[in-house]
N, CA, C and O of each residue as an XYZ file, in Angstrom:
824
protein
N      -0.003      3.715     15.019
C       1.018      2.789     15.509
C       1.357      3.141     16.942
O       1.717      4.277     17.252
N       1.238      2.148     17.812
C       1.565      2.358     19.218
C       2.941      1.793     19.484
O       3.254      0.679     19.065
N       3.775      2.569     20.188
C       5.135      2.125     20.480
C       5.409      2.312     21.963
O       4.926      3.261     22.582
N       6.206      1.380     22.537
C       6.671      1.508     23.908
C       8.140      1.175     23.929
O       8.670      0.672     22.939
N       8.823      1.446     25.047
C      10.240      1.137     25.139
C      10.454     -0.367     25.168
O       9.568     -1.125     25.563
N      11.658     -0.797     24.740
C      11.997     -2.207     24.742
C      11.246     -2.944     23.662
O      10.965     -2.388     22.600
N      10.909     -4.229     23.934
C      10.114     -4.985     22.982
C       8.740     -4.370     22.909
O       8.176     -3.989     23.935
N       8.187     -4.264     21.708
C       6.913     -3.589     21.568
C       6.153     -4.136     20.383
O       6.658     -4.961     19.621
N       4.916     -3.658     20.241
C       4.076     -4.056     19.136
C       3.733     -2.852     18.298
O       3.443     -1.778     18.826
N       3.764     -3.027     16.990
C       3.309     -2.015     16.055
C       2.006     -2.493     15.469
O       1.733     -3.693     15.439
N       1.195     -1.556     15.001
C      -0.084     -1.910     14.422
C      -0.344     -1.024     13.225
O      -0.253      0.199     13.324
N      -0.666     -1.630     12.093
C      -1.040     -0.906     10.889
C      -2.038     -1.756     10.135
O      -1.846     -2.962      9.976
N      -3.105     -1.126      9.669
C      -4.111     -1.867      8.939
C      -4.707     -3.006      9.738
O      -5.153     -3.998      9.161
N      -4.721     -2.881     11.072
C      -5.306     -3.911     11.906
C      -4.410     -5.109     12.143
O      -4.829     -6.057     12.806
N      -3.178     -5.100     11.620
C      -2.269     -6.235     11.782
C      -1.255     -5.946     12.869
O      -0.658     -4.870     12.895
N      -1.055     -6.904     13.772
C      -0.060     -6.756     14.823
C       1.296     -7.226     14.331
O       1.408     -8.247     13.652
N       2.328     -6.464     14.684
C       3.692     -6.796     14.263
C       4.597     -6.708     15.477
O       4.638     -5.670     16.137
N       5.322     -7.774     15.785
C       6.245     -7.761     16.908
C       7.582     -7.221     16.465
O       8.096     -7.598     15.412
N       8.148     -6.338     17.268
C       9.466     -5.793     16.942
C      10.327     -5.778     18.184
O       9.816     -5.871     19.300
N      11.632     -5.661     17.998
C      12.573     -5.616     19.110
C      13.492     -4.429     18.955
O      13.980     -4.152     17.860
N      13.733     -3.718     20.059
C      14.620     -2.559     20.007
C      16.074     -2.980     19.860
O      16.938     -2.125     19.667
N      16.368     -4.278     19.946
C      17.742     -4.753     19.889
C      18.143     -5.235     18.494
O      19.239     -5.770     18.324
N      17.288     -5.059     17.508
C      17.614     -5.495     16.156
C      18.864     -4.785     15.659
O      19.001     -3.578     15.856
N      19.776     -5.504     15.023
C      21.038     -4.920     14.584
C      20.901     -4.256     13.227
O      19.940     -4.502     12.498
N      21.872     -3.408     12.893
C      21.901     -2.780     11.579
C      21.994     -3.837     10.485
O      21.387     -3.685      9.425
N      22.761     -4.926     10.737
C      22.900     -5.975      9.739
C      21.558     -6.632      9.451
O      21.261     -6.981      8.308
N      20.734     -6.801     10.513
C      19.407     -7.385     10.310
C      18.555     -6.480      9.444
O      17.805     -6.947      8.588
N      18.677     -5.179      9.675
C      17.912     -4.231      8.870
C      18.337     -4.294      7.412
O      17.496     -4.279      6.514
N      19.650     -4.364      7.176
C      20.155     -4.435      5.804
C      19.693     -5.726      5.135
O      19.280     -5.717      3.976
N      19.764     -6.845      5.876
C      19.342     -8.120      5.318
C      17.862     -8.094      4.976
O      17.450     -8.614      3.939
N      17.060     -7.485      5.851
C      15.628     -7.430      5.610
C      15.320     -6.549      4.407
O      14.422     -6.858      3.623
N      16.060     -5.452      4.257
C      15.842     -4.582      3.099
C      16.188     -5.322      1.807
O      15.514     -5.160      0.790
N      17.250     -6.138      1.857
C      17.608     -6.936      0.693
C      16.489     -7.906      0.353
O      16.159     -8.097     -0.817
N      15.903     -8.523      1.385
C      14.822     -9.485      1.163
C      13.596     -8.805      0.571
O      12.983     -9.325     -0.362
N      13.238     -7.647      1.110
C      12.049     -6.959      0.599
C      12.295     -6.486     -0.823
O      11.376     -6.474     -1.642
N      13.543     -6.091     -1.127
C      13.858     -5.705     -2.499
C      13.669     -6.868     -3.450
O      13.196     -6.694     -4.573
N      14.043     -8.066     -2.993
C      13.841     -9.254     -3.806
C      12.376     -9.552     -4.020
O      11.971     -9.969     -5.105
N      11.575     -9.337     -2.981
C      10.140     -9.576     -3.105
C       9.501     -8.598     -4.081
O       8.645     -8.980     -4.879
N       9.916     -7.339     -4.015
C       9.397     -6.345     -4.954
C       9.788     -6.712     -6.376
O       8.973     -6.636     -7.296
N      11.038     -7.110     -6.546
C      11.483     -7.510     -7.877
C      10.735     -8.726     -8.375
O      10.409     -8.820     -9.558
N      10.458     -9.674     -7.461
C       9.715    -10.865     -7.846
C       8.305    -10.555     -8.289
O       7.792    -11.158     -9.232
N       7.672     -9.602     -7.600
C       6.307     -9.213     -7.972
C       6.285     -8.626     -9.366
O       5.403     -8.947    -10.162
N       7.248     -7.766     -9.671
C       7.291     -7.153    -10.994
C       7.686     -8.174    -12.052
O       7.219     -8.098    -13.188
N       8.543     -9.133    -11.690
C       8.917    -10.174    -12.646
C       7.707    -11.019    -13.017
O       7.539    -11.400    -14.176
N       6.863    -11.312    -12.025
C       5.632    -12.062    -12.306
C       4.756    -11.314    -13.283
O       4.178    -11.898    -14.199
N       4.665    -10.011    -13.074
C       3.853     -9.192    -13.968
C       4.396     -9.230    -15.390
O       3.638     -9.391    -16.347
N       5.711     -9.082    -15.526
C       6.316     -9.057    -16.856
C       6.175    -10.415    -17.551
O       6.072    -10.495    -18.775
N       6.174    -11.473    -16.745
C       6.044    -12.807    -17.324
C       4.619    -13.080    -17.788
O       4.394    -13.921    -18.659
N       3.646    -12.360    -17.199
C       2.250    -12.550    -17.573
C       1.625    -11.196    -17.883
O       0.798    -10.713    -17.111
N       2.002    -10.574    -18.993
C       1.542     -9.234    -19.305
C       0.039     -9.132    -19.469
O      -0.514     -8.037    -19.363
N      -0.645    -10.258    -19.729
C      -2.095    -10.196    -19.893
C      -2.792     -9.791    -18.603
O      -3.932     -9.327    -18.632
N      -2.106     -9.965    -17.457
C      -2.710     -9.595    -16.180
C      -2.849     -8.097    -16.034
O      -3.671     -7.631    -15.245
N      -2.066     -7.330    -16.773
C      -2.044     -5.894    -16.559
C      -2.297     -5.114    -17.836
O      -1.870     -3.965    -17.953
N      -2.984     -5.719    -18.792
C      -3.306     -5.016    -20.023
C      -4.288     -3.896    -19.720
O      -5.347     -4.137    -19.141
N      -3.949     -2.688    -20.103
C      -4.824     -1.558    -19.841
C      -6.079     -1.677    -20.689
O      -6.130     -2.444    -21.650
N      -7.088     -0.906    -20.317
C      -8.345     -0.954    -21.035
C      -8.143     -0.636    -22.510
O      -7.524      0.366    -22.868
N      -8.669     -1.496    -23.343
C      -8.632     -1.273    -24.779
C     -10.003     -1.631    -25.321
O     -10.476     -2.750    -25.121
N     -10.643     -0.701    -26.000
C     -11.965     -0.948    -26.524
C     -12.982     -1.211    -25.428
O     -13.939     -1.957    -25.635
N     -12.781     -0.597    -24.248
C     -13.724     -0.753    -23.148
C     -13.474     -1.978    -22.290
O     -14.189     -2.180    -21.308
N     -12.490     -2.803    -22.617
C     -12.223     -4.008    -21.842
C     -11.463     -3.665    -20.568
O     -10.488     -2.915    -20.603
N     -11.909     -4.213    -19.452
C     -11.272     -3.951    -18.174
C      -9.977     -4.744    -18.042
O      -9.896     -5.869    -18.534
N      -8.961     -4.180    -17.384
C      -7.747     -4.958    -17.112
C      -8.050     -6.042    -16.089
O      -8.910     -5.857    -15.227
N      -7.357     -7.163    -16.174
C      -7.535     -8.233    -15.202
C      -6.903     -7.870    -13.864
O      -7.274     -8.418    -12.826
N      -5.943     -6.937    -13.892
C      -5.248     -6.555    -12.668
C      -4.724     -5.135    -12.784
O      -4.526     -4.611    -13.881
N      -4.506     -4.529    -11.632
C      -3.842     -3.230    -11.546
C      -2.554     -3.428    -10.760
O      -2.534     -4.147     -9.761
N      -1.495     -2.801    -11.205
C      -0.252     -2.785    -10.442
C       0.101     -1.325    -10.206
O       0.352     -0.573    -11.148
N       0.118     -0.937     -8.937
C       0.323      0.458     -8.567
C       1.480      0.562     -7.578
O       1.745     -0.363     -6.811
N       2.157      1.696     -7.610
C       3.254      1.973     -6.684
C       2.856      3.119     -5.767
O       2.480      4.194     -6.234
N       2.941      2.888     -4.465
C       2.747      3.944     -3.474
C       4.124      4.442     -3.061
O       4.992      3.653     -2.686
N       4.320      5.760     -3.133
C       5.670      6.274     -2.860
C       5.592      7.686     -2.311
O       4.847      8.524     -2.819
N       6.379      7.944     -1.255
C       6.502      9.298     -0.731
C       6.080      9.418      0.722
O       5.534      8.484      1.310
N       6.346     10.591      1.289
C       6.000     10.855      2.686
C       4.494     10.972      2.858
O       3.804     11.549      2.018
N       3.992     10.420      3.955
C       2.578     10.550      4.285
C       2.299     11.921      4.902
O       3.126     12.485      5.620
N       1.109     12.434      4.598
C       0.621     13.667      5.184
C      -0.746     13.403      5.808
O      -1.517     12.609      5.268
N      -1.067     14.046      6.931
C      -2.389     13.843      7.534
C      -3.487     14.446      6.657
O      -3.279     15.463      5.995
N      -4.650     13.809      6.662
C      -5.800     14.302      5.902
C      -6.761     14.977      6.868
O      -7.202     14.368      7.842
N      -7.083     16.236      6.597
C      -8.010     16.986      7.448
C      -9.397     17.015      6.815
O     -10.350     16.481      7.382
N      -9.511     17.624      5.664
C     -10.773     17.666      4.933
C     -10.563     16.969      3.598
O     -10.246     17.606      2.594
N     -10.740     15.670      3.598
C     -10.474     14.887      2.403
C     -11.601     14.969      1.387
O     -12.702     15.409      1.717
N     -11.337     14.548      0.157
C     -12.355     14.574     -0.892
C     -13.405     13.484     -0.683
O     -13.160     12.499      0.013
N     -14.548     13.669     -1.279
C     -15.596     12.655     -1.280
C     -15.373     11.752     -2.479
O     -15.532     12.189     -3.620
N     -15.008     10.504     -2.240
C     -14.726      9.558     -3.307
C     -15.944      8.724     -3.686
O     -15.840      7.788     -4.479
N     -17.101      9.066     -3.116
C     -18.341      8.312     -3.358
C     -18.207      6.858     -2.915
O     -18.786      5.954     -3.519
N     -17.436      6.651     -1.854
C     -17.278      5.335     -1.242
C     -17.944      5.374      0.123
O     -17.521      6.128      0.999
N     -18.989      4.561      0.311
C     -19.764      4.633      1.545
C     -18.973      4.192      2.769
O     -19.290      4.595      3.888
N     -17.946      3.369      2.569
C     -17.177      2.837      3.693
C     -16.029      3.740      4.126
O     -15.387      3.484      5.145
N     -15.768      4.786      3.365
C     -14.593      5.622      3.624
C     -15.006      7.072      3.836
O     -15.624      7.682      2.963
N     -14.660      7.627      5.008
C     -14.891      9.036      5.300
C     -13.532      9.704      5.487
O     -12.925      9.604      6.553
N     -13.060     10.383      4.447
C     -11.716     10.954      4.477
C     -11.630     12.240      5.281
O     -10.565     12.854      5.348
N     -12.729     12.655      5.891
C     -12.712     13.865      6.711
C     -12.870     13.554      8.200
O     -13.105     14.460      8.999
N     -12.740     12.265      8.580
C     -12.943     11.916      9.987
C     -11.661     12.013     10.814
O     -11.676     11.710     12.007
N     -10.548     12.433     10.196
C      -9.300     12.644     10.924
C      -8.451     11.402     11.121
O      -7.397     11.480     11.752
N      -8.882     10.248     10.598
C      -8.139      9.002     10.838
C      -7.224      8.606      9.686
O      -6.538      7.587      9.766
N      -7.206      9.401      8.613
C      -6.476      9.003      7.411
C      -5.209      9.824      7.195
O      -5.113     10.988      7.586
N      -4.235      9.161      6.550
C      -3.032      9.824      6.042
C      -2.947      9.511      4.558
O      -3.520      8.525      4.092
N      -2.227     10.357      3.807
C      -2.199     10.190      2.359
C      -0.802     10.291      1.781
O       0.047     11.019      2.295
N      -0.574      9.552      0.706
C       0.640      9.670     -0.092
C       0.262      9.461     -1.562
O      -0.910      9.245     -1.872
N       1.228      9.521     -2.454
C       0.943      9.509     -3.881
C       0.949      8.092     -4.476
O       1.615      7.184     -3.977
N       0.181      7.945     -5.561
C       0.114      6.702     -6.326
C       0.766      6.929     -7.689
O       0.508      7.931     -8.355
N       1.611      5.986     -8.091
C       2.271      6.031     -9.396
C       1.857      4.798    -10.200
O       1.687      3.722     -9.626
N       1.692      4.935    -11.513
C       1.248      3.804    -12.313
C       2.384      2.843    -12.636
O       3.504      3.264    -12.929
N       2.087      1.556    -12.581
C       2.973      0.545    -13.144
C       2.293     -0.049    -14.362
O       2.874     -0.092    -15.447
N       1.049     -0.513    -14.183
C       0.288     -1.009    -15.317
C      -1.188     -1.143    -14.957
O      -1.549     -1.235    -13.783
N      -2.026     -1.153    -15.976
C      -3.445     -1.398    -15.804
C      -4.330     -0.172    -15.817
O      -5.549     -0.300    -15.930
N      -3.746      1.031    -15.704
C      -4.537      2.266    -15.723
C      -4.366      2.916    -17.090
O      -3.273      3.357    -17.446
N      -5.444      2.971    -17.845
C      -5.386      3.468    -19.218
C      -4.835      4.882    -19.282
O      -5.269      5.760    -18.536
N      -3.872      5.101    -20.183
C      -3.315      6.426    -20.405
C      -2.245      6.845    -19.429
O      -1.757      7.973    -19.493
N      -1.863      5.940    -18.508
C      -0.844      6.283    -17.500
C       0.185      5.170    -17.437
O      -0.094      4.083    -16.929
N       1.381      5.444    -17.958
C       2.436      4.430    -17.997
C       3.763      4.920    -17.434
O       4.715      4.145    -17.347
N       3.844      6.190    -17.052
C       5.093      6.743    -16.553
C       5.162      6.554    -15.043
O       4.481      7.252    -14.292
N       5.987      5.609    -14.602
C       6.071      5.280    -13.188
C       6.673      6.414    -12.370
O       6.627      6.382    -11.140
N       7.236      7.412    -13.036
C       7.820      8.559    -12.326
C       6.847      9.727    -12.200
O       7.201     10.770    -11.650
N       5.630      9.563    -12.702
C       4.652     10.643    -12.674
C       3.433     10.224    -11.850
O       2.711      9.300    -12.228
N       3.207     10.904    -10.728
C       2.072     10.573     -9.865
C       0.764     10.776    -10.613
O       0.616     11.726    -11.382
N      -0.197      9.861    -10.378
C      -1.476      9.981    -11.069
C      -2.653      9.734    -10.134
O      -3.783      9.580    -10.599
N      -2.411      9.694     -8.822
C      -3.514      9.507     -7.891
C      -3.061      9.657     -6.453
O      -1.905      9.978     -6.175
N      -4.004      9.416     -5.537
C      -3.737      9.562     -4.113
C      -4.196      8.315     -3.362
O      -5.258      7.757     -3.638
N      -3.367      7.895     -2.406
C      -3.669      6.752     -1.554
C      -3.960      7.261     -0.154
O      -3.258      8.134      0.354
N      -4.999      6.714      0.469
C      -5.407      7.108      1.812
C      -5.452      5.867      2.698
O      -5.970      4.831      2.281
N      -4.917      5.959      3.916
C      -4.878      4.805      4.800
C      -5.090      5.208      6.247
O      -4.681      6.291      6.666
N      -5.737      4.324      7.017
C      -5.849      4.474      8.459
C      -4.703      3.695      9.101
O      -4.687      2.466      9.029
N      -3.759      4.372      9.719
C      -2.659      3.674     10.374
C      -3.131      2.907     11.597
O      -2.489      1.935     11.996
N      -4.232      3.319     12.199
C      -4.741      2.627     13.379
C      -6.092      1.982     13.110
O      -6.793      1.606     14.049
N      -6.464      1.851     11.854
C      -7.715      1.203     11.488
C      -7.475      0.104     10.473
O      -6.371     -0.434     10.384
N      -8.505     -0.232      9.706
C      -8.386     -1.340      8.759
C      -8.725     -0.939      7.328
O      -8.692     -1.779      6.430
N      -9.050      0.332      7.103
C      -9.499      0.759      5.780
C      -8.447      1.579      5.045
O      -7.610      2.244      5.655
N      -8.511      1.513      3.716
C      -7.707      2.387      2.876
C      -8.469      2.621      1.576
O      -9.453      1.935      1.299
N      -8.018      3.589      0.779
C      -8.693      3.902     -0.474
C      -7.691      4.386     -1.504
O      -6.713      5.061     -1.184
N      -7.964      4.019     -2.765
C      -7.162      4.446     -3.905
C      -8.012      5.383     -4.755
O      -9.085      4.998     -5.220
N      -7.547      6.585     -4.957
C      -8.216      7.552     -5.832
C      -7.371      7.667     -7.089
O      -6.327      8.320     -7.087
N      -7.824      7.033     -8.161
C      -7.048      6.978     -9.403
C      -7.930      7.354    -10.586
O      -9.155      7.310    -10.477
N      -7.332      7.720    -11.710
C      -8.125      8.141    -12.865
C      -9.181      7.100    -13.250
O      -8.865      5.929    -13.456
N     -10.419      7.538    -13.342
C     -11.508      6.656    -13.729
C     -12.337      6.127    -12.588
O     -13.340      5.453    -12.825
N     -11.950      6.410    -11.340
C     -12.742      5.930    -10.221
C     -11.932      5.811     -8.942
O     -10.820      6.329     -8.837
N     -12.513      5.120     -7.977
C     -11.870      4.934     -6.676
C     -12.156      3.535     -6.160
O     -13.156      2.918     -6.528
N     -11.273      3.040     -5.307
C     -11.400      1.686     -4.758
C     -11.195      1.739     -3.251
O     -10.197      2.277     -2.773
N     -12.147      1.177     -2.501
C     -12.002      1.023     -1.051
C     -11.489     -0.380     -0.764
O     -11.880     -1.341     -1.427
N     -10.611     -0.492      0.229
C     -10.070     -1.800      0.593
C     -10.004     -1.937      2.109
O      -9.941     -0.954      2.848
N     -10.021     -3.194      2.542
C      -9.906     -3.494      3.965
C      -8.766     -4.487      4.186
O      -8.693     -5.519      3.519
N      -7.870     -4.163      5.136
C      -6.784     -5.073      5.499
C      -7.362     -6.326      6.164
O      -8.326     -6.245      6.925
N      -6.768     -7.470      5.873
C      -7.164     -8.719      6.521
C      -6.072     -9.125      7.508
O      -4.979     -8.561      7.476
N      -6.348    -10.095      8.387
C      -5.317    -10.563      9.325
C      -4.195    -11.336      8.650
O      -3.181    -11.631      9.283
N      -4.360    -11.667      7.383
C      -3.359    -12.496      6.687
C      -2.203    -11.644      6.181
O      -1.970    -11.547      4.977
N      -1.496    -11.038      7.096
C      -0.344    -10.217      6.747
C       0.915    -10.838      7.314
O       0.868    -11.566      8.306
N       2.038    -10.549      6.682
C       3.314    -11.117      7.104
C       4.357    -10.010      7.094
O       5.003     -9.766      6.075
N       4.517     -9.347      8.219
C       5.420     -8.204      8.299
C       6.292     -8.293      9.538
O       5.985     -9.009     10.492
N       7.387     -7.548      9.497
C       8.289     -7.460     10.633
C       8.827     -6.036     10.691
O       8.983     -5.386      9.658
N       9.108     -5.557     11.888
C       9.681     -4.239     12.073
C      11.127     -4.365     12.520
O      11.438     -5.127     13.435
N      12.023     -3.604     11.863
C      13.440     -3.646     12.216
C      13.990     -2.233     12.363
O      13.535     -1.297     11.706
N      14.962     -2.107     13.226
C      15.619     -0.829     13.480
C      16.364     -0.364     12.224
O      17.038     -1.162     11.573
N      16.244      0.921     11.885
C      16.976      1.429     10.711
C      18.369      1.920     11.066
O      19.114      2.354     10.187
N      18.732      1.857     12.344
C      20.049      2.284     12.778
C      20.188      3.779     12.956
O      21.266      4.263     13.303
N      19.101      4.531     12.722
C      19.156      5.995     12.829
C      18.030      6.545     13.676
O      17.640      7.702     13.523
N      17.505      5.724     14.568
C      16.442      6.176     15.453
C      15.044      5.900     14.940
O      14.064      6.215     15.616
N      14.934      5.314     13.753
C      13.636      4.965     13.194
C      13.545      3.474     12.976
O      14.340      2.710     13.524
N      12.564      3.049     12.168
C      12.405      1.627     11.895
C      11.723      1.416     10.550
O      11.031      2.294     10.036
N      11.941      0.212      9.988
C      11.266     -0.203      8.762
C      10.208     -1.239      9.114
O      10.460     -2.161      9.890
N       9.030     -1.079      8.541
C       7.994     -2.099      8.630
C       7.910     -2.733      7.246
O       7.517     -2.074      6.284
N       8.276     -4.011      7.142
C       8.498     -4.624      5.840
C       7.801     -5.977      5.743
O       7.724     -6.728      6.715
N       7.300     -6.266      4.552
C       6.650     -7.543      4.326
C       5.447     -7.390      3.417
O       5.415     -6.504      2.563
N       4.452     -8.256      3.600
C       3.281     -8.240      2.735
C       2.002     -8.046      3.540
O       1.899     -8.472      4.690
N       1.033     -7.394      2.912
C      -0.309     -7.242      3.450
C      -1.295     -7.823      2.454
O      -1.099     -7.726      1.243
N      -2.360     -8.430      2.975
C      -3.435     -8.968      2.140
C      -4.702     -8.164      2.411
O      -5.106     -7.995      3.561
N      -5.326     -7.668      1.336
C      -6.515     -6.836      1.472
C      -7.629     -7.355      0.572
O      -7.378     -8.022     -0.431
N      -8.880     -7.033      0.956
C     -10.043     -7.335      0.151
C     -10.687     -6.045     -0.328
O     -10.525     -4.991      0.287
N     -11.420     -6.139     -1.434
C     -12.059     -4.968     -2.049
C     -13.569     -5.041     -1.822
O     -14.248     -5.808     -2.505
N     -14.116     -4.257     -0.874
C     -15.561     -4.285     -0.640
C     -16.354     -3.311     -1.507
O     -17.572     -3.437     -1.633
N     -15.654     -2.330     -2.110
C     -16.392     -1.279     -2.815
C     -15.475     -0.594     -3.837
O     -14.281     -0.420     -3.593
N     -16.041     -0.215     -4.967
C     -15.284      0.506     -5.989
C     -16.249      1.289     -6.864
O     -17.435      0.968     -6.933
N     -15.735      2.319     -7.534
C     -16.568      3.148     -8.391
C     -15.964      3.233     -9.795
O     -14.818      2.847    -10.024
N     -16.774      3.750    -10.728
C     -16.297      4.019    -12.074
C     -15.787      2.778    -12.784
O     -16.419      1.722    -12.757
N     -14.630      2.923    -13.419
C     -14.045      1.839    -14.207
C     -13.674      0.614    -13.390
O     -13.422     -0.453    -13.949
N     -13.636      0.758    -12.073
C     -13.084     -0.297    -11.225
C     -14.154     -1.093    -10.474
O     -13.828     -1.843     -9.554
N     -15.427     -0.940    -10.854
C     -16.493     -1.677    -10.168
C     -16.301     -3.190    -10.252
O     -16.699     -3.927     -9.349
N     -15.692     -3.640    -11.334
C     -15.494     -5.083    -11.500
C     -14.469     -5.657    -10.525
O     -14.314     -6.875    -10.441
N     -13.765     -4.791     -9.784
C     -12.786     -5.268     -8.814
C     -13.415     -5.568     -7.449
O     -12.746     -6.112     -6.570
N     -14.696     -5.219     -7.262
C     -15.367     -5.516     -5.988
C     -15.332     -7.021     -5.738
O     -15.689     -7.812     -6.611
N     -14.899     -7.408     -4.540
C     -14.721     -8.815     -4.210
C     -13.337     -9.333     -4.541
O     -13.018    -10.494     -4.284
N     -12.518     -8.464     -5.114
C     -11.169     -8.844     -5.496
C     -10.170     -8.762     -4.357
O     -10.547     -8.640     -3.191
N      -8.895     -8.831     -4.704
C      -7.824     -8.988     -3.726
C      -6.665     -8.051     -4.051
O      -6.402     -7.748     -5.215
N      -5.990     -7.606     -3.027
C      -4.790     -6.784     -3.181
C      -3.685     -7.355     -2.310
O      -3.870     -7.548     -1.108
N      -2.543     -7.623     -2.912
C      -1.348     -7.979     -2.133
C      -0.389     -6.810     -2.193
O       0.067     -6.416     -3.266
N      -0.089     -6.259     -1.028
C       0.889     -5.182     -0.908
C       2.247     -5.777     -0.525
O       2.343     -6.561      0.419
N       3.280     -5.405     -1.256
C       4.649     -5.741     -0.878
C       5.285     -4.425     -0.433
O       5.586     -3.562     -1.258
N       5.485     -4.282      0.875
C       5.694     -2.962      1.468
C       7.056     -2.813      2.128
O       7.592     -3.745      2.727
N       7.595     -1.610      1.996
C       8.812     -1.197      2.703
C       8.509      0.176      3.290
O       8.817      1.201      2.683
N       7.904      0.189      4.472
C       7.404      1.411      5.107
C       8.412      1.895      6.146
O       8.757      1.170      7.079
N       8.876      3.130      5.972
C       9.953      3.653      6.818
C       9.398      4.677      7.802
O       8.932      5.743      7.400
N       9.451      4.347      9.102
C       9.112      5.283     10.170
C      10.396      5.994     10.588
O      11.245      5.407     11.258
N      10.533      7.250     10.195
C      11.761      7.991     10.456
C      11.782      8.531     11.880
O      10.740      8.708     12.511
N      12.999      8.791     12.375
C      13.156      9.328     13.726
C      12.460     10.672     13.866
O      12.060     11.044     14.970
N      12.307     11.406     12.773
C      11.643     12.714     12.806
C      10.153     12.621     13.057
O       9.511     13.624     13.368
N       9.591     11.413     12.923
C       8.159     11.227     13.055
C       7.457     11.093     11.709
O       6.290     10.704     11.649
N       8.170     11.416     10.629
C       7.601     11.243      9.294
C       7.538      9.757      8.937
O       8.276      8.939      9.486
N       6.640      9.431      8.006
C       6.499      8.062      7.524
C       6.655      8.079      6.006
O       5.905      8.764      5.310
N       7.625      7.329      5.494
C       7.955      7.321      4.074
C       7.574      5.969      3.477
O       8.017      4.922      3.950
N       6.748      6.004      2.433
C       6.208      4.782      1.842
C       6.930      4.377      0.564
O       7.341      5.225     -0.228
N       7.080      3.058      0.375
C       7.465      2.478     -0.908
C       6.808      1.109     -0.962
O       7.257      0.172     -0.302
N       5.740      0.993     -1.753
C       4.916     -0.205     -1.720
C       4.380     -0.523     -3.107
O       3.811      0.345     -3.769
N       4.558     -1.765     -3.550
C       3.958     -2.240     -4.794
C       2.650     -2.946     -4.453
O       2.614     -3.813     -3.580
N       1.566     -2.568     -5.153
C       0.245     -3.126     -4.904
C      -0.187     -3.943     -6.117
O      -0.238     -3.422     -7.231
N      -0.497     -5.222     -5.906
C      -0.948     -6.120     -6.960
C      -2.432     -6.388     -6.737
O      -2.804     -7.192     -5.883
N      -3.271     -5.712     -7.504
C      -4.719     -5.705     -7.288
C      -5.395     -6.522     -8.385
O      -5.229     -6.227     -9.569
N      -6.151     -7.543     -8.003
C      -6.779     -8.429     -8.975
C      -8.292     -8.464     -8.794
O      -8.808     -8.248     -7.697
N      -8.989     -8.741     -9.888
C     -10.442     -8.894     -9.849
C     -10.791    -10.268     -9.274
O      -9.945    -11.162     -9.254
N     -12.035    -10.443     -8.804
C     -12.429    -11.749     -8.265
C     -12.507    -12.813     -9.368
O     -12.824    -13.969     -9.088
């Protein structure tokens, strides 16, 4: 993410986001309320259509995965080999945070217990999910709708939705290749320089 004084542009996953240093605290609060509603709406959709997130039973693949990304990002120096040809987690461009299950991953239903790792290029277009049973590579598309607002404490929130495509996957998740991921994100860039994630990911097969 590149930042300059005054009006500036942020960049994540290849998407440009316009922000203003003059955003008020009230705007930040209003935006947080809106993103909370969007997160709630995504989960309400899931609950209304439970067949979308049925975990594997008798070898049957789920139609969708719903995952929660949560926690502070850490830089990746020597990352694991996920057997994804498009992702090199040791090239110094990735940061990582934890993945928590919402639905669709067999044997994992406790949303308070981390069960995988998420890797993302803040200045690139690739990311990867390392979850039980395999891994999924994804690429951000230009079809994102986000805005950055001042948090009132020297940092900012990057909030909205991202649209991603799935070019590659391994193990149980091969059937998701060609599929889609909608991220509903509330990403907090703290004044300390840390980045704190809270993002619901709705991942569907083609």
